[in-house]
Biotite code that builds the C-alpha atoms (Angstrom):
import biotite.structure as struc

atoms = struc.array([
    struc.Atom([17.339, 16.822, 1.251], chain_id="A", res_id=1, res_name="GLN", atom_name="CA", element="C"),
    struc.Atom([13.725, 16.225, 2.241], chain_id="A", res_id=2, res_name="LEU", atom_name="CA", element="C"),
    struc.Atom([14.703, 15.811, 5.875], chain_id="A", res_id=3, res_name="SER", atom_name="CA", element="C"),
    struc.Atom([16.599, 19.103, 5.727], chain_id="A", res_id=4, res_name="CYS", atom_name="CA", element="C"),
    struc.Atom([13.673, 20.818, 3.983], chain_id="A", res_id=5, res_name="LEU", atom_name="CA", element="C"),
    struc.Atom([11.314, 19.580, 6.687], chain_id="A", res_id=6, res_name="LEU", atom_name="CA", element="C"),
    struc.Atom([13.534, 21.101, 9.380], chain_id="A", res_id=7, res_name="ARG", atom_name="CA", element="C"),
    struc.Atom([13.401, 24.444, 7.552], chain_id="A", res_id=8, res_name="MET", atom_name="CA", element="C"),
    struc.Atom([9.612, 24.293, 7.047], chain_id="A", res_id=9, res_name="VAL", atom_name="CA", element="C"),
    struc.Atom([8.943, 23.369, 10.681], chain_id="A", res_id=10, res_name="THR", atom_name="CA", element="C"),
    struc.Atom([11.518, 25.721, 12.213], chain_id="A", res_id=11, res_name="LEU", atom_name="CA", element="C"),
    struc.Atom([8.761, 27.813, 13.800], chain_id="A", res_id=12, res_name="HIS", atom_name="CA", element="C"),
    struc.Atom([6.289, 24.973, 14.349], chain_id="A", res_id=13, res_name="GLY", atom_name="CA", element="C"),
    struc.Atom([4.137, 22.936, 11.993], chain_id="A", res_id=14, res_name="ILE", atom_name="CA", element="C"),
    struc.Atom([2.690, 25.210, 9.305], chain_id="A", res_id=15, res_name="PRO", atom_name="CA", element="C"),
    struc.Atom([-1.073, 25.053, 8.833], chain_id="A", res_id=16, res_name="GLU", atom_name="CA", element="C"),
    struc.Atom([-0.638, 24.701, 5.059], chain_id="A", res_id=17, res_name="ASP", atom_name="CA", element="C"),
    struc.Atom([1.543, 21.598, 5.401], chain_id="A", res_id=18, res_name="LEU", atom_name="CA", element="C"),
    struc.Atom([-0.739, 19.670, 3.010], chain_id="A", res_id=19, res_name="ASP", atom_name="CA", element="C"),
    struc.Atom([0.352, 22.008, 0.198], chain_id="A", res_id=20, res_name="THR", atom_name="CA", element="C"),
    struc.Atom([3.963, 20.804, 0.447], chain_id="A", res_id=21, res_name="TYR", atom_name="CA", element="C"),
    struc.Atom([5.235, 17.732, -1.428], chain_id="A", res_id=22, res_name="PRO", atom_name="CA", element="C"),
    struc.Atom([3.769, 14.561, 0.103], chain_id="A", res_id=23, res_name="LYS", atom_name="CA", element="C"),
    struc.Atom([7.267, 13.047, 0.368], chain_id="A", res_id=24, res_name="GLU", atom_name="CA", element="C"),
    struc.Atom([8.092, 15.661, 3.002], chain_id="A", res_id=25, res_name="LEU", atom_name="CA", element="C"),
    struc.Atom([5.597, 13.973, 5.330], chain_id="A", res_id=26, res_name="LEU", atom_name="CA", element="C"),
    struc.Atom([7.656, 10.762, 5.265], chain_id="A", res_id=27, res_name="LEU", atom_name="CA", element="C"),
    struc.Atom([10.042, 12.488, 7.663], chain_id="A", res_id=28, res_name="PHE", atom_name="CA", element="C"),
    struc.Atom([7.346, 13.832, 9.993], chain_id="A", res_id=29, res_name="LEU", atom_name="CA", element="C"),
    struc.Atom([5.729, 11.728, 12.677], chain_id="A", res_id=30, res_name="SER", atom_name="CA", element="C"),
    struc.Atom([1.935, 11.356, 12.821], chain_id="A", res_id=31, res_name="PRO", atom_name="CA", element="C"),
    struc.Atom([1.918, 13.005, 16.253], chain_id="A", res_id=32, res_name="SER", atom_name="CA", element="C"),
    struc.Atom([3.683, 16.074, 14.811], chain_id="A", res_id=33, res_name="ASP", atom_name="CA", element="C"),
    struc.Atom([1.117, 16.195, 11.999], chain_id="A", res_id=34, res_name="TYR", atom_name="CA", element="C"),
    struc.Atom([-1.780, 15.953, 14.487], chain_id="A", res_id=35, res_name="ALA", atom_name="CA", element="C"),
    struc.Atom([-1.703, 19.726, 14.956], chain_id="A", res_id=36, res_name="ALA", atom_name="CA", element="C"),
    struc.Atom([-2.899, 20.214, 11.363], chain_id="A", res_id=37, res_name="THR", atom_name="CA", element="C"),
    struc.Atom([-5.012, 17.112, 10.763], chain_id="A", res_id=38, res_name="GLY", atom_name="CA", element="C"),
    struc.Atom([-5.967, 13.614, 11.777], chain_id="A", res_id=39, res_name="SER", atom_name="CA", element="C"),
    struc.Atom([-3.720, 10.575, 11.598], chain_id="A", res_id=40, res_name="CYS", atom_name="CA", element="C"),
    struc.Atom([-5.897, 9.116, 8.828], chain_id="A", res_id=41, res_name="SER", atom_name="CA", element="C"),
    struc.Atom([-5.397, 12.324, 6.803], chain_id="A", res_id=42, res_name="GLN", atom_name="CA", element="C"),
    struc.Atom([-1.657, 12.047, 7.424], chain_id="A", res_id=43, res_name="TYR", atom_name="CA", element="C"),
    struc.Atom([-1.551, 8.454, 6.168], chain_id="A", res_id=44, res_name="PHE", atom_name="CA", element="C"),
    struc.Atom([-3.782, 9.287, 3.235], chain_id="A", res_id=45, res_name="SER", atom_name="CA", element="C"),
    struc.Atom([-1.154, 11.870, 2.213], chain_id="A", res_id=46, res_name="ASN", atom_name="CA", element="C"),
    struc.Atom([1.652, 9.358, 2.876], chain_id="A", res_id=47, res_name="ILE", atom_name="CA", element="C"),
    struc.Atom([-0.202, 6.852, 0.679], chain_id="A", res_id=48, res_name="GLY", atom_name="CA", element="C"),
    struc.Atom([0.068, 9.306, -2.217], chain_id="A", res_id=49, res_name="GLU", atom_name="CA", element="C"),
    struc.Atom([3.775, 9.966, -1.677], chain_id="A", res_id=50, res_name="ALA", atom_name="CA", element="C"),
    struc.Atom([6.626, 8.286, -3.504], chain_id="A", res_id=51, res_name="ASN", atom_name="CA", element="C"),
    struc.Atom([7.572, 5.800, -0.792], chain_id="A", res_id=52, res_name="LEU", atom_name="CA", element="C"),
    struc.Atom([10.702, 4.804, -2.694], chain_id="A", res_id=53, res_name="ASP", atom_name="CA", element="C"),
    struc.Atom([12.319, 7.889, -1.163], chain_id="A", res_id=54, res_name="VAL", atom_name="CA", element="C"),
    struc.Atom([12.815, 5.482, 1.761], chain_id="A", res_id=55, res_name="LEU", atom_name="CA", element="C"),
    struc.Atom([14.477, 2.092, 1.148], chain_id="A", res_id=56, res_name="PRO", atom_name="CA", element="C"),
    struc.Atom([11.940, -0.765, 0.915], chain_id="A", res_id=57, res_name="ARG", atom_name="CA", element="C"),
    struc.Atom([12.954, -2.642, 4.066], chain_id="A", res_id=58, res_name="GLU", atom_name="CA", element="C"),
    struc.Atom([14.070, 0.406, 6.075], chain_id="A", res_id=59, res_name="SER", atom_name="CA", element="C"),
    struc.Atom([13.012, 0.635, 9.739], chain_id="A", res_id=60, res_name="PRO", atom_name="CA", element="C"),
    struc.Atom([11.451, 4.037, 9.022], chain_id="A", res_id=61, res_name="GLN", atom_name="CA", element="C"),
    struc.Atom([9.214, 2.638, 6.259], chain_id="A", res_id=62, res_name="ARG", atom_name="CA", element="C"),
    struc.Atom([8.235, -0.389, 8.374], chain_id="A", res_id=63, res_name="LYS", atom_name="CA", element="C"),
    struc.Atom([7.372, 1.964, 11.250], chain_id="A", res_id=64, res_name="GLN", atom_name="CA", element="C"),
    struc.Atom([5.158, 4.063, 8.965], chain_id="A", res_id=65, res_name="LEU", atom_name="CA", element="C"),
    struc.Atom([3.157, 0.974, 8.020], chain_id="A", res_id=66, res_name="LEU", atom_name="CA", element="C"),
    struc.Atom([2.796, -0.109, 11.655], chain_id="A", res_id=67, res_name="LEU", atom_name="CA", element="C"),
    struc.Atom([1.642, 3.364, 12.687], chain_id="A", res_id=68, res_name="GLU", atom_name="CA", element="C"),
    struc.Atom([-0.797, 3.499, 9.771], chain_id="A", res_id=69, res_name="ALA", atom_name="CA", element="C"),
    struc.Atom([-2.344, 0.155, 10.728], chain_id="A", res_id=70, res_name="LEU", atom_name="CA", element="C"),
    struc.Atom([-2.646, 1.342, 14.353], chain_id="A", res_id=71, res_name="ALA", atom_name="CA", element="C"),
    struc.Atom([-4.164, 4.679, 13.309], chain_id="A", res_id=72, res_name="CYS", atom_name="CA", element="C"),
    struc.Atom([-6.745, 2.937, 11.116], chain_id="A", res_id=73, res_name="LEU", atom_name="CA", element="C"),
    struc.Atom([-7.461, 0.424, 13.887], chain_id="A", res_id=74, res_name="ARG", atom_name="CA", element="C"),
    struc.Atom([-6.963, -2.484, 11.508], chain_id="A", res_id=75, res_name="VAL", atom_name="CA", element="C"),
    struc.Atom([-8.158, -5.598, 13.355], chain_id="A", res_id=76, res_name="PRO", atom_name="CA", element="C"),
    struc.Atom([-5.644, -8.421, 12.907], chain_id="A", res_id=77, res_name="GLY", atom_name="CA", element="C"),
    struc.Atom([-4.661, -8.789, 9.277], chain_id="A", res_id=78, res_name="THR", atom_name="CA", element="C"),
    struc.Atom([-7.983, -7.829, 7.672], chain_id="A", res_id=79, res_name="GLN", atom_name="CA", element="C"),
    struc.Atom([-7.808, -4.654, 5.538], chain_id="A", res_id=80, res_name="ILE", atom_name="CA", element="C"),
    struc.Atom([-11.145, -3.223, 4.391], chain_id="A", res_id=81, res_name="ASN", atom_name="CA", element="C"),
    struc.Atom([-11.638, -1.102, 1.262], chain_id="A", res_id=82, res_name="GLU", atom_name="CA", element="C"),
    struc.Atom([-11.737, 2.179, 3.176], chain_id="A", res_id=83, res_name="GLU", atom_name="CA", element="C"),
    struc.Atom([-8.445, 1.442, 4.935], chain_id="A", res_id=84, res_name="SER", atom_name="CA", element="C"),
    struc.Atom([-6.916, 0.224, 1.664], chain_id="A", res_id=85, res_name="ALA", atom_name="CA", element="C"),
    struc.Atom([-7.795, 3.538, 0.036], chain_id="A", res_id=86, res_name="GLU", atom_name="CA", element="C"),
    struc.Atom([-6.161, 5.511, 2.858], chain_id="A", res_id=87, res_name="ILE", atom_name="CA", element="C"),
    struc.Atom([-3.041, 3.314, 2.865], chain_id="A", res_id=88, res_name="LEU", atom_name="CA", element="C"),
    struc.Atom([-2.500, 3.888, -0.864], chain_id="A", res_id=89, res_name="GLY", atom_name="CA", element="C"),
    struc.Atom([1.074, 2.976, -1.769], chain_id="A", res_id=90, res_name="ARG", atom_name="CA", element="C"),
    struc.Atom([1.734, 1.713, 1.760], chain_id="A", res_id=91, res_name="LEU", atom_name="CA", element="C"),
    struc.Atom([-0.266, -1.370, 0.702], chain_id="A", res_id=92, res_name="LEU", atom_name="CA", element="C"),
    struc.Atom([2.807, -2.440, -1.260], chain_id="A", res_id=93, res_name="CYS", atom_name="CA", element="C"),
    struc.Atom([4.603, -3.033, 2.049], chain_id="A", res_id=94, res_name="ASP", atom_name="CA", element="C"),
    struc.Atom([1.968, -5.328, 3.571], chain_id="A", res_id=95, res_name="LEU", atom_name="CA", element="C"),
    struc.Atom([3.192, -8.789, 4.483], chain_id="A", res_id=96, res_name="GLY", atom_name="CA", element="C"),
    struc.Atom([1.857, -11.987, 3.015], chain_id="A", res_id=97, res_name="GLY", atom_name="CA", element="C"),
    struc.Atom([-0.489, -12.590, 5.949], chain_id="A", res_id=98, res_name="GLU", atom_name="CA", element="C"),
    struc.Atom([-2.364, -9.350, 5.151], chain_id="A", res_id=99, res_name="TYR", atom_name="CA", element="C"),
    struc.Atom([-2.551, -10.218, 1.461], chain_id="A", res_id=100, res_name="ILE", atom_name="CA", element="C"),
    struc.Atom([-3.940, -13.685, 2.253], chain_id="A", res_id=101, res_name="ARG", atom_name="CA", element="C"),
    struc.Atom([-6.554, -12.256, 4.659], chain_id="A", res_id=102, res_name="SER", atom_name="CA", element="C"),
    struc.Atom([-7.571, -9.288, 2.518], chain_id="A", res_id=103, res_name="SER", atom_name="CA", element="C"),
    struc.Atom([-6.422, -10.279, -0.958], chain_id="A", res_id=104, res_name="GLY", atom_name="CA", element="C"),
    struc.Atom([-9.837, -10.245, -2.509], chain_id="A", res_id=105, res_name="ARG", atom_name="CA", element="C"),
    struc.Atom([-10.079, -6.549, -1.556], chain_id="A", res_id=106, res_name="THR", atom_name="CA", element="C"),
    struc.Atom([-6.457, -5.661, -2.336], chain_id="A", res_id=107, res_name="LEU", atom_name="CA", element="C"),
    struc.Atom([-5.620, -7.348, -5.661], chain_id="A", res_id=108, res_name="LEU", atom_name="CA", element="C"),
    struc.Atom([-6.383, -4.393, -7.900], chain_id="A", res_id=109, res_name="LYS", atom_name="CA", element="C"),
    struc.Atom([-4.518, -1.999, -5.576], chain_id="A", res_id=110, res_name="ASP", atom_name="CA", element="C"),
    struc.Atom([-1.544, -4.353, -5.325], chain_id="A", res_id=111, res_name="LEU", atom_name="CA", element="C"),
    struc.Atom([-1.226, -4.403, -9.101], chain_id="A", res_id=112, res_name="SER", atom_name="CA", element="C"),
    struc.Atom([0.000, -0.780, -8.816], chain_id="A", res_id=113, res_name="GLN", atom_name="CA", element="C"),
    struc.Atom([3.088, -1.865, -6.841], chain_id="A", res_id=114, res_name="CYS", atom_name="CA", element="C"),
    struc.Atom([6.485, -1.785, -8.526], chain_id="A", res_id=115, res_name="GLU", atom_name="CA", element="C"),
    struc.Atom([7.791, -5.025, -7.039], chain_id="A", res_id=116, res_name="SER", atom_name="CA", element="C"),
    struc.Atom([7.066, -7.673, -4.438], chain_id="A", res_id=117, res_name="PHE", atom_name="CA", element="C"),
    struc.Atom([8.993, -9.628, -1.854], chain_id="A", res_id=118, res_name="LEU", atom_name="CA", element="C"),
    struc.Atom([8.885, -13.450, -2.169], chain_id="A", res_id=119, res_name="PRO", atom_name="CA", element="C"),
    struc.Atom([6.416, -13.707, 0.750], chain_id="A", res_id=120, res_name="ASP", atom_name="CA", element="C"),
    struc.Atom([4.077, -11.238, -0.972], chain_id="A", res_id=121, res_name="GLN", atom_name="CA", element="C"),
    struc.Atom([4.333, -13.028, -4.326], chain_id="A", res_id=122, res_name="GLU", atom_name="CA", element="C"),
    struc.Atom([3.419, -16.348, -2.730], chain_id="A", res_id=123, res_name="GLU", atom_name="CA", element="C"),
    struc.Atom([0.430, -14.765, -0.955], chain_id="A", res_id=124, res_name="ALA", atom_name="CA", element="C"),
    struc.Atom([-0.806, -13.159, -4.199], chain_id="A", res_id=125, res_name="ILE", atom_name="CA", element="C"),
    struc.Atom([-0.582, -16.524, -5.996], chain_id="A", res_id=126, res_name="ARG", atom_name="CA", element="C"),
    struc.Atom([-2.479, -18.183, -3.120], chain_id="A", res_id=127, res_name="ASP", atom_name="CA", element="C"),
    struc.Atom([-5.294, -15.618, -3.290], chain_id="A", res_id=128, res_name="VAL", atom_name="CA", element="C"),
    struc.Atom([-5.568, -15.824, -7.086], chain_id="A", res_id=129, res_name="ILE", atom_name="CA", element="C"),
    struc.Atom([-5.426, -19.628, -7.091], chain_id="A", res_id=130, res_name="SER", atom_name="CA", element="C"),
    struc.Atom([-8.237, -19.764, -4.523], chain_id="A", res_id=131, res_name="SER", atom_name="CA", element="C"),
    struc.Atom([-10.530, -18.017, -7.008], chain_id="A", res_id=132, res_name="GLY", atom_name="CA", element="C"),
    struc.Atom([-12.047, -16.152, -4.057], chain_id="A", res_id=133, res_name="ASN", atom_name="CA", element="C"),
    struc.Atom([-11.494, -12.697, -5.505], chain_id="A", res_id=134, res_name="THR", atom_name="CA", element="C"),
    struc.Atom([-13.711, -9.991, -6.944], chain_id="A", res_id=135, res_name="THR", atom_name="CA", element="C"),
    struc.Atom([-12.382, -11.144, -10.328], chain_id="A", res_id=136, res_name="PHE", atom_name="CA", element="C"),
    struc.Atom([-13.332, -14.786, -9.781], chain_id="A", res_id=137, res_name="GLY", atom_name="CA", element="C"),
    struc.Atom([-11.097, -17.721, -10.719], chain_id="A", res_id=138, res_name="PRO", atom_name="CA", element="C"),
    struc.Atom([-8.495, -17.227, -13.483], chain_id="A", res_id=139, res_name="PRO", atom_name="CA", element="C"),
    struc.Atom([-10.532, -19.513, -15.777], chain_id="A", res_id=140, res_name="ALA", atom_name="CA", element="C"),
    struc.Atom([-13.268, -16.832, -15.812], chain_id="A", res_id=141, res_name="ALA", atom_name="CA", element="C"),
    struc.Atom([-10.992, -13.877, -16.556], chain_id="A", res_id=142, res_name="TRP", atom_name="CA", element="C"),
    struc.Atom([-11.247, -11.678, -19.629], chain_id="A", res_id=143, res_name="SER", atom_name="CA", element="C"),
    struc.Atom([-8.862, -9.264, -21.317], chain_id="A", res_id=144, res_name="ALA", atom_name="CA", element="C"),
    struc.Atom([-10.404, -6.547, -19.115], chain_id="A", res_id=145, res_name="PHE", atom_name="CA", element="C"),
    struc.Atom([-9.446, -8.511, -15.976], chain_id="A", res_id=146, res_name="THR", atom_name="CA", element="C"),
    struc.Atom([-5.871, -8.836, -17.176], chain_id="A", res_id=147, res_name="LEU", atom_name="CA", element="C"),
    struc.Atom([-5.687, -5.091, -17.803], chain_id="A", res_id=148, res_name="ARG", atom_name="CA", element="C"),
    struc.Atom([-6.943, -4.504, -14.234], chain_id="A", res_id=149, res_name="GLU", atom_name="CA", element="C"),
    struc.Atom([-4.282, -6.842, -12.821], chain_id="A", res_id=150, res_name="LEU", atom_name="CA", element="C"),
    struc.Atom([-1.456, -6.078, -15.257], chain_id="A", res_id=151, res_name="VAL", atom_name="CA", element="C"),
    struc.Atom([1.019, -5.279, -12.477], chain_id="A", res_id=152, res_name="GLY", atom_name="CA", element="C"),
    struc.Atom([0.503, -8.733, -10.965], chain_id="A", res_id=153, res_name="LEU", atom_name="CA", element="C"),
    struc.Atom([1.131, -10.745, -14.149], chain_id="A", res_id=154, res_name="ILE", atom_name="CA", element="C"),
    struc.Atom([4.877, -11.192, -13.405], chain_id="A", res_id=155, res_name="PRO", atom_name="CA", element="C"),
    struc.Atom([3.868, -12.894, -10.134], chain_id="A", res_id=156, res_name="VAL", atom_name="CA", element="C"),
    struc.Atom([1.598, -15.472, -11.827], chain_id="A", res_id=157, res_name="PHE", atom_name="CA", element="C"),
    struc.Atom([3.004, -18.983, -11.937], chain_id="A", res_id=158, res_name="ASP", atom_name="CA", element="C"),
    struc.Atom([2.496, -21.617, -14.631], chain_id="A", res_id=159, res_name="HIS", atom_name="CA", element="C"),
    struc.Atom([-0.644, -23.010, -12.917], chain_id="A", res_id=160, res_name="ASN", atom_name="CA", element="C"),
    struc.Atom([-2.370, -19.622, -12.915], chain_id="A", res_id=161, res_name="ILE", atom_name="CA", element="C"),
    struc.Atom([-1.326, -18.759, -16.467], chain_id="A", res_id=162, res_name="LEU", atom_name="CA", element="C"),
    struc.Atom([-2.640, -22.095, -17.782], chain_id="A", res_id=163, res_name="GLN", atom_name="CA", element="C"),
    struc.Atom([-6.102, -21.383, -16.379], chain_id="A", res_id=164, res_name="GLN", atom_name="CA", element="C"),
    struc.Atom([-6.532, -18.000, -18.078], chain_id="A", res_id=165, res_name="ILE", atom_name="CA", element="C"),
    struc.Atom([-8.626, -18.319, -21.266], chain_id="A", res_id=166, res_name="PRO", atom_name="CA", element="C"),
    struc.Atom([-6.749, -17.523, -24.467], chain_id="A", res_id=167, res_name="LYS", atom_name="CA", element="C"),
])
């Protein structure tokens, strides 16, 4: 339906008020098509606010969006900075384990907003938390506030992490 709606909206070219349409519509538009009305970082900022579950998790289209976003933001290697993380929004939930390991200290709070994780992502999150090299410090130093900040990650914690958290 969204794909069909996009065809109708763009029948006579890309409308200048495209940002007023539902963000999910942009999932079916390429960044180069959007370029007429804004920058690629603006496009991916809008995508980051969309409900990405409109596209299946492992779909080629969703993987391509992430690759294009990383290229647009000129992400060097697997290191995501806070500014890029903010633009990526929900696209962060699709980052592979190597990105989480490299940037985990920056991404943990954002990742806790994700609905689910792939095994590779879960392992990377546990590695980052176990290292203690996060903005929250090691699990032994966490408070109830920290757990509220990371509530979405709790299902990923293993026995070793849970044992370290003060009662």
